[in-house]
N, C-alpha and C positions, 0 to 999 in steps of 0.2 A: 949501276943505274941503267935504265933503258935508254936506247939511242933517241927514242921519241919521248920527250918529257910530257907534252900535252897534245892530244889528238881529238879533233872534232870531225865527225863524219855525218854530213847531211843533217845537221842539227837545226831544228825549228822550235820556236816558242811563241804561243799566242795568248793574248789576254782579252777578257771581255771589255768592250769600250763603254763610255758613259751613256750611250744611247742604245745599248743592247747589241751593238755590232761587234765583230771580232777584229781585234787589232793584232797584226803580226809584228812582233818586236824583233825576232830573228828568223830569217827565211833561208833554209837549206844551206847553212854555212858549213864549209869544210876547211880545216886548216891543220897543219902539223908544225909543232914547235920542237926543234931539236934540243937535246940536252946541252946546256951551256949557251944557248942562243938568247940574245936580248931581243924581245919581241914587243911591239907596241900596237895597240888598237887605236886608230885615229878616225874621227868622224864627227859630224854635227850632233847636237843634242837630240836624243830620240832615235838614233840609228841602231841601237841595240848593243852598245859597248858594255854597259853595266849589266844588262840581262845575260850577256854571254859570260862575263866574269862570274856572275852569281851562279850560273849553271856549272861552270868549271869548279867552283868552290863547293858545289853540292847544296847551295841554298835555294835553287830553283830546279824543278824537274822539267826536262825538255819534253815537248809533245811528240817529237820525232827525232830520229838520229841516235848516234852513240858518242859518248865522251869517255876518254881515259886520261888519267893523270898519273904519271910515274908507274904505269903498268896496272893501276887500279881502275876498275870501271866505276863511273860516277853516273847516277847517284847510288848504285847498288853497294859499292864499297867506299862511300864518301867518308866514313869515319877513318878508315886507313889512309885514304888520300889526304885528308886534312891534316892527319898526324905527320905527314911527310912534306907538307907545303907551308908556306908562310903567306899571309894576306895582310896588307896594310891598307885599310879603307881611307877614303878622303877625310872623313871625320871619325874620331875614335868612338868606340861604343862603351867606354868605361864609365862607371858611376863616379860622378864628380865629387861625391861626399867621401869617397874612400881614398886612403893613401895608397901609394904603390904597393906597399907590403900587404895591405888589406885586400887589394885586388888579387894579388897572387894567392892569398889565403882562400878567397872565395873559390877560385878555379881549382885550387888544390883539393878543396873539399868536394867540389862537384865531380871531379875526376878521381876521387878516392886516393889521392896521394897521401901517404902516411903523414900525420901531423900530431903535435901535442894538443891535448884536450884543453880548451879554453872555455870556462863557464861564463855565462853572462852575469851581470850584476845581481839580478833577481835570483838566479840559481845560487850565487854565493850567499845571499841573504838566507835562503832556505837551508843551505848547508850549515850556517852558523846557528840558526834556530833549531834545526833537527839535532845538532850536536848536544844540546842540553846545557851548554855553558851559560846561557842567559837565565836559565831557570824557568819557572812558571811565567808564561806571558800574561800581562795584566792589561795593557792598553796600547792601542795603535792609533796613529794619526797619519793620514796620507792626503796629498793634495796635488792638483794640476791647475795652474793658472797661466793664461796667456791672452793678451788683448786680441780680439777679433773685431776690428773697428768698422769694417765694411758691412753696413746694415742690409745690403742686398745679398750678402752671403747666405747660402742655404742654411747655415747653422743658426741664422736669426729668423728662420721661418718654421712655424709649427708644421705646415703642410709637407715639408721635406724632412720631418723628424729632427728639427733643430733643437738646440738647447745645450747649455754648458754640461749638464750631467750626461746627456746622450753622447756628446762628442768628446768631452774631456774627462768627466767624472768616471766614465767606464774604466779608465786605467787604475786610479787609486782604489776603486772598489775591488777590482780584480787582484791587485797586489795584496790587499788585506785578506781576501778569500784564500789566496795561495798560502800566505803565511799561516793563517789559522787552520787551514785544511778542513774547513767546515763552512756551512752556510749561516749567515747572520739573520737576525730580525732587525727591522728598522724601527727604532724607538721614536725618533723625531726627525723632521726635515723642514728646513726653512729656505725659501727661494726669494730672490729679488728678480722680478720679471721686467723684460724689456718689451719686445713685441708680444702680441697676444699669445698666451700660453707658453712663452719661451723664457726659460730661466737663464738670466745672465750670470747669476751666482747661485750656488746651492751649498748648504751645509747639512750634514746628516749624521746622526748618532746611531751606532749599531751595537747589537749585543750578540756575541758568539757563545756557543755552548761552553760551559766550564767557567763562566765568569769573565772571560775576556771581552773588553769593550773596544769600540773603534769610532773614530771621527773622520769624516770625509769632507773636504772643502774643495770647490772648483769654481772657477770664474773665467769669463771671457769679456769682462768689462774693459772699457777703453783704456783705463789707467794701469792695467795689470802688466807688470814685467813678467817675462817667462820664468816659471818656477815649478819644479816637480820635486816631491820629496816623500819619504816614508820614514816614520819614527816608530820604533818598537820599545815599549817600556816593559821590563820584566823584573822578577824578584832579585836577580843578581846584577842587573845593570841595564844599559840601553844600547840600542843600535839605531844610528841615524844615517840615512842614505840620501844623498843629493843626486837628483836626475836619474832615477831608475828607469825613466821612460826612454831616454836616448843617451846611454852612458858613453857612447863613442864621441859625443860632443862635450865630454867633461863630466866627471862624477867623482864621488868619494864615499867610502863606507867608514863611518866613525863608530867604533865599538868601545864602550866604557864598561869595565868590569871591576868591581871592588875599588872604585876611585881611580883606576888606571885606564887611560885612553890610548887606543891605537888607531891608526888610519891606514887605509889601503885603497888601491884601485885595482880593478879587474881588467886584464887585457882581453881583447876580443873584437869581433866585428860589430857593425851596426846592428841594432835590434832587428831591422828588416832583413839584413843578410843572414842573421841567425835563423829567422823564420824561413827564408828561402832554402838554406842548407837542410833544415829539418824536413821541409816539404819534399825536396829532391830525394833525400834519404828514404823517406816513407814511400815514395813512388818506386824507387829502385829496389828497396829491400822488403817493403811491406810492413815495416815496423810501425808501431803506433806513435802518433804525434804526442808531444808533451801535453797539449791541450786539444781535446776533441770537441765535436759539436755539442755534446752534453754540457761542457763547461761554458760554452758561449751562451747556451740557453739559460743556464743558471745565472750567469752574469746579467743577462737581459731581464730576468725575473726580478733580480735585486734592483736594477735601474727602475723598473716599473713600480716596485714597492717604495722607492725613494720619492718618485713623483706623486704617488698616492698619498704618502705621508705629508707631503708639502701642499696637498690640496689641489694638485694639478692633474690634468688628464695624461695618461700614458701616451707615449709616441705611437702613432699608427691608428689612434682612435678617430673615427670619423665624427666630426662635430657639426 
């Protein structure tokens, strides 16, 4: 290791102030920390301690001066420097919804550490359907219900594109589209309205190509307990999935074939972490995302069709 572990030479950092003035957080600082030395920065709040540490860690770029950590220039070689240093912040930056194992899995994926493939619950559903063991699909039911009691919430206002179908029903509609691999027609839709043009509950019947039908139900009524599910009925059996929305909070796949029922759970990260991993992978490698913009547009068109079938204006229409 180098004799000098950390070196700052004439380092300065400035920020724009609230009134347009320039605030100097660190002014022409020079210091050298020897390898093995215990070194502490002391001073009152606002004197530049945190800014200095952020620059050493490569999280801020100095306006003047030079910084080196363990022989690496920062920020030019900040990736190599960070790989050789440890930083313990005052408050941790970890996702409170994740277990310790899941946190490690997220960063292992972001940094391309080899790992076993883990499919999300919906991916497992598609695997079962595509295998053909269920036979010809006949009917699907999907729902998402959760109480949203605060009537000042934007989801209870038409002007902010509120409504149960817009905020909750978009998920079960998408699950059924994924399973069918095709776009449906809306046969009927019935809504219970709260505020003007805002659906508190919605039920819709769908028809997919080939005779497959679907039923969607969604609700944000005050009395609703949290519930998400997907049920697939086919010639050879049924598949029932509890909580395909957020399987990391508890879920189950119940497959019944020829009178025999099996149950399984799918190991994996949270739904949002899977999205993050796929996005990072797409940025790093250029690979196509599992769902692209065209899919979002198709789902929005279906949502619009549900509202029209219920005799309601589509979201975003000026009234």
